[in-house]
Residue, then its C-alpha position, 0 to 999 in steps of 0.5 A: m461083342a465078337e466071340e473068340g471063335d468068331i475072330l479066329t474063323n475070320l483070321d483063318n479065312p480072310g476072304a470071309g465076310a461078316n456073315g462067314a461068306d467067302n466073297q473075295p474074288v479068286a482066280g487061278i489055274i487048278t490043273q493043267y494037261v495035255k488033252d490031245l497031241s498028234v505028231e506026224n513025220p510022214n516022209s521019214p526017213d527020207v526027210f533027214q536027207w533033205t538039205d532045204q530048211p523047212k518053212v515052219d507055220v504056227q497057228f494057235n486058237i484059244g477056247a474056253q468051255p465052262k464045266d460048272d459055275q466056278v470052273t472053266e476049261v481053257e484050251l490052247k490049241i497049237n497047230i504046226s507044220a514044217t514043209a520044204e520043197q520036197g514035202t512036209a517034214y512034220l506036223v504037230e497038233l497040240s491041245y493043251c488045257g487047264l482048268v481055271g477057277l473063278r469065283n467072285i469075279p465080274e464077268e468082264q474081268g473073268h473073260a479077260f483072265l480066261f482068254a489072256e491071263a490063263p493062256r499066258i500061264l499055260f503057254p510055257f508048258a504047251r511050248r515045252v510040249v511042242a519042243d519035246a514033240v518035235r525033238d522026239a520026231g527026229f528034229p531039232p526042238l522047235m521053241v515057239d516064240p512067246i505070244d502077247f496074249n494080253g496084247l492080242y486080247v486087247q486087239q481082239l476087243q478093239a476089233k470087235r468094237q469096230r465090227d459092232e460100230a460098223e454094223g450099227v450095234a450099240p456098245p454096252a452101256p457103262t456101269g458104276d459111278a465112273 
């Protein structure tokens, strides 16, 4: 029969197993921060007299760097260049990061969280940093269009599978009793 203290311990920590081990899956953002930000306005003050609408090019990349067994730094890099016929209006390079905690998550689901869900969570904050940086450079704030990180993740997985099949690499064997 369980002692009163044991029952209270399990009620206080619903993720604790019968042996007191915390084996519930957990994933979340621990903190987020600007790791690097560069803003250039190379043709100021002349750029403010230009009448042409600049062409804006937005590039982004996602990276993940493990920091220990349960914490990974997810980095969302955004590079923006605005150019007109007269030259470059502005350049913005942002490295926006989040520390992501993962515990008791299968590798496949952890990978999806790191490369799809975590960037989706971080993006609105990175978008605000970009908008403020462009505004502070003297231009109207640039509101980067929302990105479907989950859709891009699925697209990347499908492209990798097609490349692997074309190269004759066998897909991983299914696991479980599906």
